[in-house]
N, C-alpha and C positions, 0 to 999 in steps of 0.2 A: 809455807810455814814450817818451822821445824818441829821434831817431836819434843815433849818435855824432857825426854831422857837425853837428847843431844843438846848438851850445853855449849854454848858459843865458846871457842877458843880464845882465852885471853891474850892480847898482845902488847899489853902493856909491859915495860921493863923494869926489872926488879930493882935496878939502880936509880938511885934519887939524882935528879939534876936540878941545877940551880936555876931558878926563873930569871931572866933578863930584867933588870930593873927598867923603869920608864927613864930615859934620858932626855937630855934638853932637845936633841935632834927630834926625839919622837914628839916633844911638845910643839917645836917649832912647826913640824909637818903637820900635825891635827890643826893648829892655828890656820895654815895655809888652806886646809882642805876645806874648813868652814868658810873660810872668806871667799873663795873662788865658788863654793856651792851658792853662797848669798848671791855673788855677783851675776853669776849665770841665771838664777832664778829671776832677778830683776830685767835681766837682758830679755829674756821669753817673755816676761809679763809686759814689756813696755808697748809693744804693738797694738796690745789690747786695750790698755789703758788710754793711748793716744786717739783711738779711734772715738770720734763724736757719736753718742747715741743714735743721733738722726742718720748717720751713714750705715746703722747696723740695720735699720728697718729695711734699707735697698738693697742690703748685701744678700743676695739670694744664694750664695754658696755658704753662708753661715747661718741659715735658717734652723738648722738642727742642733746649735751650740748656745750653751747659756754664756750670755756677756756680763762683765761688771765692769761700771763705770768708774770714774774717781771718785764721786760723791758716795759710792757703796750701793747705788739702785742696780737692779737687776734687769737685762732684757732676757725674756725667756724665749724660747724657740717657737717656731709656727707649728710644728707637728706635736703630736703627743699630746699634754694637757695645756698647750698654749692658746694661742687665739681660736684654733679649731682642732678636733680630734680626728686622728687618722688612724683609730684603732681599727685592726680587721680580724674578724673571728671566723673560723672555719667551724662548720656545723656537720658532724658526721652523717652520712644517710644511713638508713636503716639496712640496705641493701649492699653496701660496699664493704662493711666488715659482718664475718660469720658470727652470730650470735647475739649482734645487737637487736633485731627482729624478735628474738626471743625475750630480751630485756623490757622490750616496749610492748610486746602483744600475749606473752608467755609460750610455752612450748608448742601448743597447738594454734597459736595465733588467733584464738578467739577472743581475747579481752580487747575491748574497744578503747579508742581515745576519750571518747565522751564519759565513759565510765571512771576512768581515772583523771579526769579534770574535776571532779566533783569530791567534796569533802576535804579532809584535814590535809592531805598529801597533794592537793591539785596544784601546787607551785610546780611540781616536777614537769607538768604538762605545759603549763602558762609560759614558764620560762622558754621552754624549747620553742613554742610557736612564736614569742616575741623574738627570739633570735634568727628564726627562720624568714620573718618579714624585716628585720632590721637593716638599715642602711648602711650597718659596720660588718655585713655579713659579707664574707669573699668565698668564691667557690675554687679558690688556687690555694691549695695547702702551702706553697713554697713562699706565699705573702703573707701568711696568716702570723697575727702576732698571739693569738689565743685560738685554742682549739675545745669546743664543747661536746661532750659524750652525752647523747640523750640516752635515758634510761628511766622507764617506770617502774622499777624493781619493787619499791614499796606496795603500790597497786597490785602489781603481778602477784606478789607474794599473798597479800591479803585476800585476793580472789581465787587463789588455787592454782595461777599459771605455773610458778615454780616454786619449789620448796628451798630452804637456806642453803643445802649442798648443791642445787640446781644454780642457783645464783651465784655462788661463789665461784663454781665450775665456769660459767658462761661469762662472768667477767674477765676471769685468767684468759679464757680463749679470744676474747674479743682484743684485749690490751695487747695480745702477743701478735697480733695482725697490724699494728700500728707504728710503722717505722717513726713516725714524728714523734710519738709518744716515747719510744727507746732514745730518740736523739737527746731530748731536753731531760731524760729521767721523769717526764710527767709534770714538770714543773708549770709548764704553759697549758695544761689540760684542765678544763673545769668539769666538776661533777656536781650533781644535786642529790642531796638526801635529807628529804624534808620531813622526817620523822624522829622522833625522841631517839630511835635506835642509832640515828646519825649514820655515819659510814660504817658502823659496825654491821649493817645488813651485809655489807660485802664482806666476809669473815678474815678475808686475806689482805684486807685494806692497808695495815701496816707494812707488809711486803711490797706491795704494787702501786699504791697512790698516796704513800704517807708525805710525797712531795707536791702533789697536786693540789689545785685550788677546790675547796669544798663549800658549796653553798647550803645553809642547815639553820634551822631554827635553833638547834640545841647547841650551845656554847659553853655548858657548864660541865656537864657529863651526859652519858646516855644511859639507857635503859638497863640495870642490874649488872653494870660494868664498872670495873675499878679505875679505868682509865677512859680518857676523853680522846676521841678521834679529832678534834676541835684544836687548830693552832691558831693563835692571834695573831701570828707573823704572816699568814699567807690565806687563811680561810675568811668566810663571811657571814654575817647572821642577816638571815631573811625571815620575814614575816610569815606565819602560818597562811593556809589559804582561806581566804573568805569568800563564802556564795557570791558571785557576782551579782545576783539579785540584791544583796545588802548593800552593795556600793553605788547603785545608780541613783542619780538625783533625781528627786521629784517621783520615782516610780519603784522606790525600794521596796522589798518583800515585807519589812517590818517596821514602820515608822516609829520613833521614841514617844513615850507617853510623857505629858507634862506632869511634873512632881506630884501635883494634886490628886492624880487619877491612878498613881501607883500604889497598889495594895500592900506591897510588904517593904519593911526596912532594907533587907538584903535577900538574895537567895544564891544558892548553889546547885546547878543543874550537872549533876554528873554521877559516874559510880564511885563507888566507896572504895572499891580495889583493898579493902583490908587497912588503909592507910588511917592512923590515929586522928589526924587533924579532920577529915573527912567523915570519921565515924562520930567525931565529936559533935560536928556540925547537924548531923542527921539527930542525933540526941538533943541538942538544942532546940532543933524545929519542931520536935514532938512536944518541949515543954513550952514552946513561943509560938505556937502555928499561925498566930496573927502577925507576927512581926518576921518571921523567917520561913521561907520556902526552901526545903532541901530533900527532895524526895530520891531515893535510892534507885537511879535509872538502870536498865538493863539493857544489853544488846539485843533481844529481841522479847517477843511477848507483850502483854498490855501494859506494862511498866516503861516501855520504850517510847521517847517521844519522837515523832516525825517530824522533819525540818520545819515547817512552818508552825506546829506546835510549840517546838523547841524555842524558836525567837519569840513567840507571843508571850511563853513565861518568863523569858530572858528579860523583856523590856518592862516587866511588871513590877521592879524593884529600885530602890534607889540607889543601892550599891552591888555591885557584881562582886563576890566573893570566889576568889580561884586558889584553893588549897593546893599545895603540891602533892603531885601523884607519882607515877612511876618515873616521869623525868621533870626537867626544871623548867619547862615551857608548857603553855596551854594555849590552844586556840581561842579559848573562852576570853583571854585578853584581849585580842585583837577583834573579836566579835562585840565587845561590850563598847569599843568605840563607836558602833553603829546604831545599837539598839538600847544602850543605857545612857550614852551621852545625849546632854539636852541641848548641844548646839544645833541639833536639827529639829529639834521638837518645836510645836506650833506655839509654846508659850514664849519663845525667843528669850528665855531667861538665860543670864550669863552663868554658868557654873563649868565643872569639869566631870570626866568619868572617872568613877571611884572604882579601883580594882585592888583587890587585898591579896596577900598570900598568907597562909598558913602553914606552919612548919610544926610540928612536934605538938599540935593540939593548941598553941598560941596565935593569936591572930597579930598579924605584922603588916 
Protein backbone atom coordinates (compact mmCIF):
# COMPACT_ATOMS: atom_id res chain seq x y z
CA UNK A 1 0.00 0.00 0.00
CA UNK A 2 1.32 3.43 -0.84
CA UNK A 3 1.74 6.31 1.52
CA UNK A 4 -0.97 9.01 1.47
CA UNK A 5 1.77 11.49 0.47
CA UNK A 6 2.87 9.42 -2.50
CA UNK A 7 0.23 10.20 -5.09
CA UNK A 8 0.10 7.86 -8.10
CA UNK A 9 1.63 9.22 -11.26
CA UNK A 10 -0.91 10.19 -13.87
CA UNK A 11 -0.23 8.54 -17.17
CA UNK A 12 -3.06 10.11 -19.10
CA UNK A 13 -2.17 12.18 -22.16
CA UNK A 14 -2.96 15.87 -22.18
CA UNK A 15 -4.05 15.65 -25.82
CA UNK A 16 -7.59 14.83 -26.73
CA UNK A 17 -8.27 11.94 -29.12
CA UNK A 18 -11.38 11.39 -31.12
CA UNK A 19 -13.24 8.28 -29.97
CA UNK A 20 -13.85 6.01 -32.93
CA UNK A 21 -17.56 5.65 -33.72
CA UNK A 22 -19.34 2.31 -33.88
CA UNK A 23 -19.17 1.25 -37.54
CA UNK A 24 -21.28 -1.27 -39.45
CA UNK A 25 -18.43 -3.75 -39.16
CA UNK A 26 -18.62 -3.53 -35.35
CA UNK A 27 -22.37 -4.14 -35.45
CA UNK A 28 -22.05 -7.17 -37.74
CA UNK A 29 -19.27 -8.60 -35.53
CA UNK A 30 -21.43 -8.19 -32.41
CA UNK A 31 -24.35 -10.01 -34.07
CA UNK A 32 -22.09 -12.87 -35.13
CA UNK A 33 -20.75 -13.17 -31.57
CA UNK A 34 -24.25 -13.36 -30.09
CA UNK A 35 -25.36 -15.92 -32.68
CA UNK A 36 -22.32 -18.16 -32.19
CA UNK A 37 -22.71 -18.03 -28.40
CA UNK A 38 -26.35 -19.07 -28.68
CA UNK A 39 -25.57 -21.98 -31.02
CA UNK A 40 -22.70 -23.26 -28.88
CA UNK A 41 -24.89 -23.11 -25.75
CA UNK A 42 -27.60 -25.15 -27.44
CA UNK A 43 -25.02 -27.64 -28.67
CA UNK A 44 -23.64 -28.26 -25.18
CA UNK A 45 -27.15 -28.51 -23.69
CA UNK A 46 -28.33 -31.01 -26.32
CA UNK A 47 -26.78 -34.22 -24.87
CA UNK A 48 -28.37 -33.58 -21.46
CA UNK A 49 -31.84 -32.84 -22.79
CA UNK A 50 -31.92 -35.95 -25.02
CA UNK A 51 -31.11 -38.36 -22.17
CA UNK A 52 -34.34 -39.89 -20.81
CA UNK A 53 -34.84 -39.45 -17.05
CA UNK A 54 -34.81 -43.23 -16.58
CA UNK A 55 -31.27 -43.50 -17.92
CA UNK A 56 -30.08 -40.90 -15.43
CA UNK A 57 -31.05 -43.12 -12.55
CA UNK A 58 -28.73 -45.85 -13.83
CA UNK A 59 -25.85 -43.58 -14.80
CA UNK A 60 -23.49 -43.93 -11.86
CA UNK A 61 -21.08 -41.41 -13.35
CA UNK A 62 -23.68 -38.65 -13.07
CA UNK A 63 -24.88 -39.25 -9.51
CA UNK A 64 -23.34 -36.00 -8.33
CA UNK A 65 -24.88 -33.81 -11.05
CA UNK A 66 -28.27 -32.07 -11.18
CA UNK A 67 -30.04 -32.95 -14.48
CA UNK A 68 -32.84 -31.03 -16.17
CA UNK A 69 -35.27 -32.80 -18.50
CA UNK A 70 -37.28 -31.31 -21.40
CA UNK A 71 -40.42 -30.96 -19.30
CA UNK A 72 -38.56 -28.89 -16.68
CA UNK A 73 -38.33 -31.61 -14.03
CA UNK A 74 -35.14 -32.00 -12.03
CA UNK A 75 -33.19 -35.13 -11.19
CA UNK A 76 -31.22 -34.55 -8.01
CA UNK A 77 -27.83 -36.15 -7.29
CA UNK A 78 -27.61 -39.13 -4.99
CA UNK A 79 -25.13 -37.56 -2.58
CA UNK A 80 -25.57 -34.46 -0.40
CA UNK A 81 -29.26 -33.67 0.10
CA UNK A 82 -30.51 -36.19 -2.47
CA UNK A 83 -31.91 -39.62 -1.62
CA UNK A 84 -29.27 -40.04 1.06
CA UNK A 85 -26.99 -37.75 3.03
CA UNK A 86 -23.25 -38.24 2.67
CA UNK A 87 -22.24 -35.43 5.01
CA UNK A 88 -19.06 -36.08 7.00
CA UNK A 89 -18.14 -34.12 10.12
CA UNK A 90 -14.81 -34.18 11.91
CA UNK A 91 -14.89 -33.52 15.67
CA UNK A 92 -11.65 -32.22 17.15
CA UNK A 93 -10.31 -34.23 20.08
CA UNK A 94 -9.42 -32.26 23.18
CA UNK A 95 -5.90 -33.70 23.27
CA UNK A 96 -4.97 -33.06 19.64
CA UNK A 97 -5.12 -29.24 19.88
CA UNK A 98 -3.33 -27.36 22.65
CA UNK A 99 -5.95 -25.23 24.37
CA UNK A 100 -9.10 -27.24 23.69
CA UNK A 101 -8.86 -29.01 27.04
CA UNK A 102 -8.81 -25.64 28.82
CA UNK A 103 -11.89 -24.50 26.88
CA UNK A 104 -13.65 -27.71 27.94
CA UNK A 105 -12.48 -28.08 31.57
CA UNK A 106 -10.83 -24.85 32.68
CA UNK A 107 -7.18 -23.96 33.32
CA UNK A 108 -6.83 -26.63 36.03
CA UNK A 109 -9.04 -29.24 34.35
CA UNK A 110 -11.39 -29.44 37.33
CA UNK A 111 -14.70 -28.54 35.65
CA UNK A 112 -16.72 -31.66 34.88
CA UNK A 113 -18.85 -32.38 31.85
CA UNK A 114 -21.76 -33.26 34.12
CA UNK A 115 -21.66 -29.76 35.59
CA UNK A 116 -21.70 -28.12 32.15
CA UNK A 117 -24.52 -30.21 30.68
CA UNK A 118 -27.02 -28.84 33.19
CA UNK A 119 -28.77 -25.52 33.05
CA UNK A 120 -29.18 -22.85 30.42
CA UNK A 121 -26.04 -23.56 28.37
CA UNK A 122 -26.14 -27.36 28.27
CA UNK A 123 -26.46 -27.43 24.47
CA UNK A 124 -22.71 -26.82 24.22
CA UNK A 125 -22.23 -30.29 25.73
CA UNK A 126 -25.21 -32.06 24.18
CA UNK A 127 -24.36 -31.12 20.60
CA UNK A 128 -20.77 -32.26 21.19
CA UNK A 129 -21.94 -35.63 22.54
CA UNK A 130 -24.41 -36.16 19.70
CA UNK A 131 -21.74 -35.53 17.07
CA UNK A 132 -19.33 -37.94 18.77
CA UNK A 133 -21.97 -40.67 18.38
CA UNK A 134 -23.26 -39.56 14.98
CA UNK A 135 -23.07 -41.82 11.93
CA UNK A 136 -21.90 -38.76 9.99
CA UNK A 137 -18.76 -38.44 12.08
CA UNK A 138 -15.45 -39.12 10.36
CA UNK A 139 -11.99 -39.48 11.87
CA UNK A 140 -10.28 -38.42 8.64
CA UNK A 141 -9.84 -34.69 8.26
CA UNK A 142 -9.12 -34.97 4.55
CA UNK A 143 -12.61 -36.34 3.80
CA UNK A 144 -14.58 -34.08 6.16
CA UNK A 145 -17.14 -31.59 4.85
CA UNK A 146 -17.41 -29.81 8.20
CA UNK A 147 -15.29 -29.51 11.35
CA UNK A 148 -16.76 -29.17 14.86
CA UNK A 149 -14.73 -27.28 17.48
CA UNK A 150 -15.89 -28.41 20.97
CA UNK A 151 -15.73 -25.81 23.74
CA UNK A 152 -17.72 -25.26 26.94
CA UNK A 153 -16.47 -21.70 27.27
CA UNK A 154 -19.64 -20.26 28.82
CA UNK A 155 -19.76 -22.93 31.51
CA UNK A 156 -16.02 -22.67 32.12
CA UNK A 157 -16.29 -18.91 32.53
CA UNK A 158 -19.33 -19.04 34.84
CA UNK A 159 -17.60 -21.61 37.06
CA UNK A 160 -14.35 -19.66 37.29
CA UNK A 161 -12.30 -21.96 35.08
CA UNK A 162 -11.20 -19.17 32.72
CA UNK A 163 -11.71 -15.42 32.66
CA UNK A 164 -12.58 -13.39 29.57
CA UNK A 165 -8.96 -12.62 28.72
CA UNK A 166 -7.94 -16.26 29.08
CA UNK A 167 -10.84 -17.45 26.92
CA UNK A 168 -9.83 -15.10 24.14
CA UNK A 169 -6.15 -16.09 24.33
CA UNK A 170 -6.97 -19.81 24.42
CA UNK A 171 -9.26 -19.65 21.40
CA UNK A 172 -6.60 -17.82 19.38
CA UNK A 173 -3.97 -20.36 20.42
CA UNK A 174 -6.18 -23.31 19.48
CA UNK A 175 -7.19 -21.90 16.09
CA UNK A 176 -3.56 -21.20 15.16
CA UNK A 177 -2.90 -24.96 15.30
CA UNK A 178 -5.66 -25.94 12.86
CA UNK A 179 -4.37 -26.13 9.28
CA UNK A 180 -7.81 -27.03 7.94
CA UNK A 181 -9.22 -23.91 9.58
CA UNK A 182 -6.65 -21.78 7.75
CA UNK A 183 -7.34 -23.63 4.49
CA UNK A 184 -10.95 -22.48 4.36
CA UNK A 185 -10.67 -19.31 6.40
CA UNK A 186 -12.87 -21.07 8.96
CA UNK A 187 -15.87 -21.36 6.62
CA UNK A 188 -16.34 -25.08 7.24
CA UNK A 189 -15.80 -24.94 11.02
CA UNK A 190 -18.67 -24.98 13.52
CA UNK A 191 -18.76 -23.28 16.94
CA UNK A 192 -21.46 -23.34 19.63
CA UNK A 193 -22.11 -20.24 21.76
CA UNK A 194 -25.31 -21.05 23.68
CA UNK A 195 -25.76 -17.88 25.76
CA UNK A 196 -26.99 -14.34 25.30
CA UNK A 197 -23.40 -13.19 24.85
CA UNK A 198 -23.16 -15.25 21.66
CA UNK A 199 -19.77 -15.32 19.97
CA UNK A 200 -18.83 -12.14 21.87
CA UNK A 201 -17.72 -14.50 24.63
CA UNK A 202 -14.68 -14.88 22.36
CA UNK A 203 -13.65 -11.22 22.22
CA UNK A 204 -11.73 -11.55 18.96
CA UNK A 205 -14.48 -13.45 17.15
CA UNK A 206 -14.74 -10.78 14.43
CA UNK A 207 -11.09 -11.32 13.51
CA UNK A 208 -10.88 -15.11 13.68
CA UNK A 209 -14.30 -16.77 13.23
CA UNK A 210 -16.38 -14.19 11.38
CA UNK A 211 -16.68 -16.63 8.45
CA UNK A 212 -17.36 -19.74 10.55
CA UNK A 213 -20.73 -21.35 11.27
CA UNK A 214 -22.06 -20.30 14.69
CA UNK A 215 -24.84 -22.12 16.56
CA UNK A 216 -26.55 -19.88 19.10
CA UNK A 217 -29.99 -19.05 20.54
CA UNK A 218 -29.13 -15.35 20.13
CA UNK A 219 -30.11 -14.17 16.67
CA UNK A 220 -31.02 -10.55 17.33
CA UNK A 221 -28.27 -8.90 19.33
CA UNK A 222 -25.98 -9.77 22.21
CA UNK A 223 -25.74 -8.65 25.81
CA UNK A 224 -24.86 -4.96 26.00
CA UNK A 225 -23.27 -5.04 22.53
CA UNK A 226 -23.94 -2.64 19.67
CA UNK A 227 -23.37 -5.27 17.00
CA UNK A 228 -24.47 -8.87 16.60
CA UNK A 229 -22.17 -11.76 15.82
CA UNK A 230 -25.06 -13.58 14.16
CA UNK A 231 -25.12 -13.73 10.35
CA UNK A 232 -28.34 -14.98 8.75
CA UNK A 233 -26.42 -16.29 5.71
CA UNK A 234 -24.39 -18.87 7.64
CA UNK A 235 -25.33 -19.10 11.32
CA UNK A 236 -28.08 -21.23 12.88
CA UNK A 237 -30.55 -20.50 15.69
CA UNK A 238 -30.79 -23.32 18.25
CA UNK A 239 -33.11 -23.60 21.28
CA UNK A 240 -31.86 -23.15 24.80
CA UNK A 241 -31.15 -26.24 26.86
CA UNK A 242 -34.14 -27.77 28.62
CA UNK A 243 -33.59 -30.15 31.53
CA UNK A 244 -33.65 -33.75 30.29
CA UNK A 245 -36.08 -34.65 33.03
CA UNK A 246 -38.63 -32.26 31.51
CA UNK A 247 -38.65 -33.91 28.09
CA UNK A 248 -39.16 -37.52 29.14
CA UNK A 249 -42.54 -38.94 28.25
CA UNK A 250 -44.53 -40.28 31.14
CA UNK A 251 -41.83 -39.59 33.73
CA UNK A 252 -41.22 -35.87 33.41
CA UNK A 253 -39.98 -33.92 36.43
CA UNK A 254 -43.09 -31.72 36.46
CA UNK A 255 -46.32 -32.63 34.68
CA UNK A 256 -48.58 -29.77 33.47
CA UNK A 257 -51.63 -29.08 35.62
CA UNK A 258 -55.20 -28.95 34.27
CA UNK A 259 -56.46 -25.38 33.83
CA UNK A 260 -58.96 -25.73 36.67
CA UNK A 261 -56.16 -26.44 39.13
CA UNK A 262 -53.87 -23.55 38.17
CA UNK A 263 -53.83 -20.84 40.79
CA UNK A 264 -52.64 -17.84 38.79
CA UNK A 265 -53.67 -16.20 35.55
CA UNK A 266 -50.00 -15.54 34.72
CA UNK A 267 -46.55 -15.63 36.25
CA UNK A 268 -43.02 -14.43 35.70
CA UNK A 269 -40.25 -16.25 37.54
CA UNK A 270 -36.96 -14.44 37.08
CA UNK A 271 -34.71 -11.64 38.20
CA UNK A 272 -35.66 -7.99 37.73
CA UNK A 273 -32.23 -6.89 36.41
CA UNK A 274 -33.44 -3.29 36.61
CA UNK A 275 -35.54 -3.74 33.45
CA UNK A 276 -38.65 -1.57 33.20
CA UNK A 277 -40.94 -4.35 32.00
CA UNK A 278 -39.88 -6.72 34.75
CA UNK A 279 -40.17 -4.06 37.47
CA UNK A 280 -43.70 -3.21 36.33
CA UNK A 281 -44.66 -6.89 36.50
CA UNK A 282 -43.41 -7.09 40.08
CA UNK A 283 -45.47 -4.05 41.00
CA UNK A 284 -48.56 -5.46 39.28
CA UNK A 285 -48.14 -8.71 41.20
CA UNK A 286 -48.24 -6.76 44.47
CA UNK A 287 -51.52 -5.14 43.40
CA UNK A 288 -53.08 -8.39 42.16
CA UNK A 289 -51.46 -11.17 44.22
CA UNK A 290 -54.27 -13.61 43.44
CA UNK A 291 -53.87 -13.18 39.66
CA UNK A 292 -50.17 -12.63 39.02
CA UNK A 293 -47.12 -14.31 40.58
CA UNK A 294 -43.87 -12.40 40.08
CA UNK A 295 -41.39 -12.97 42.92
CA UNK A 296 -38.09 -11.16 42.45
CA UNK A 297 -35.75 -14.12 42.37
CA UNK A 298 -32.09 -14.01 43.36
CA UNK A 299 -29.01 -16.01 42.43
CA UNK A 300 -28.63 -17.14 46.03
CA UNK A 301 -30.35 -17.00 49.40
CA UNK A 302 -33.93 -17.79 50.43
CA UNK A 303 -35.41 -16.03 47.38
CA UNK A 304 -33.69 -18.41 44.95
CA UNK A 305 -35.82 -21.28 43.63
CA UNK A 306 -34.25 -24.71 43.37
CA UNK A 307 -34.92 -26.51 40.08
CA UNK A 308 -37.97 -28.52 41.11
CA UNK A 309 -39.46 -25.60 43.03
CA UNK A 310 -39.08 -23.43 39.93
CA UNK A 311 -40.92 -25.93 37.72
CA UNK A 312 -43.69 -26.40 40.27
CA UNK A 313 -44.32 -22.64 40.29
CA UNK A 314 -44.00 -22.27 36.52
CA UNK A 315 -46.77 -24.79 35.78
CA UNK A 316 -49.19 -23.16 38.24
CA UNK A 317 -50.38 -20.40 35.84
CA UNK A 318 -52.34 -20.26 32.60
CA UNK A 319 -49.88 -17.86 30.98
CA UNK A 320 -46.10 -17.68 31.09
CA UNK A 321 -44.85 -14.09 30.77
CA UNK A 322 -41.35 -13.70 29.32
CA UNK A 323 -40.29 -10.03 29.44
CA UNK A 324 -37.12 -9.08 27.63
CA UNK A 325 -34.02 -8.92 29.78
CA UNK A 326 -30.32 -8.51 29.00
CA UNK A 327 -30.68 -10.38 25.72
CA UNK A 328 -33.47 -11.10 23.26
CA UNK A 329 -33.96 -14.77 24.07
CA UNK A 330 -35.11 -16.57 27.19
CA UNK A 331 -34.97 -20.19 28.27
CA UNK A 332 -38.39 -19.72 29.87
CA UNK A 333 -39.91 -19.74 26.38
CA UNK A 334 -38.78 -23.33 25.79
CA UNK A 335 -39.51 -24.51 29.33
CA UNK A 336 -43.08 -23.29 29.01
CA UNK A 337 -43.69 -25.86 26.24
CA UNK A 338 -43.36 -28.66 28.77
CA UNK A 339 -44.88 -27.30 31.98
CA UNK A 340 -47.40 -24.69 30.80
CA UNK A 341 -48.66 -26.42 27.66
CA UNK A 342 -51.88 -28.37 28.19
CA UNK A 343 -51.10 -30.81 25.40
CA UNK A 344 -49.54 -33.12 28.00
CA UNK A 345 -51.94 -32.47 30.87
CA UNK A 346 -54.38 -34.96 32.29
CA UNK A 347 -57.35 -32.87 31.14
CA UNK A 348 -56.60 -33.70 27.48
CA UNK A 349 -58.10 -30.33 26.52
CA UNK A 350 -56.91 -28.77 23.26
CA UNK A 351 -55.09 -25.50 23.76
CA UNK A 352 -51.72 -23.86 23.16
CA UNK A 353 -48.82 -22.63 25.20
CA UNK A 354 -49.18 -18.93 25.90
CA UNK A 355 -45.93 -17.00 26.01
CA UNK A 356 -45.67 -13.24 25.88
CA UNK A 357 -42.85 -10.72 25.64
CA UNK A 358 -42.80 -7.41 27.44
CA UNK A 359 -40.78 -4.52 26.09
CA UNK A 360 -40.75 -1.03 27.57
CA UNK A 361 -43.35 -1.99 30.14
CA UNK A 362 -45.94 -2.95 27.53
CA UNK A 363 -47.37 -6.43 27.12
CA UNK A 364 -46.96 -7.73 23.56
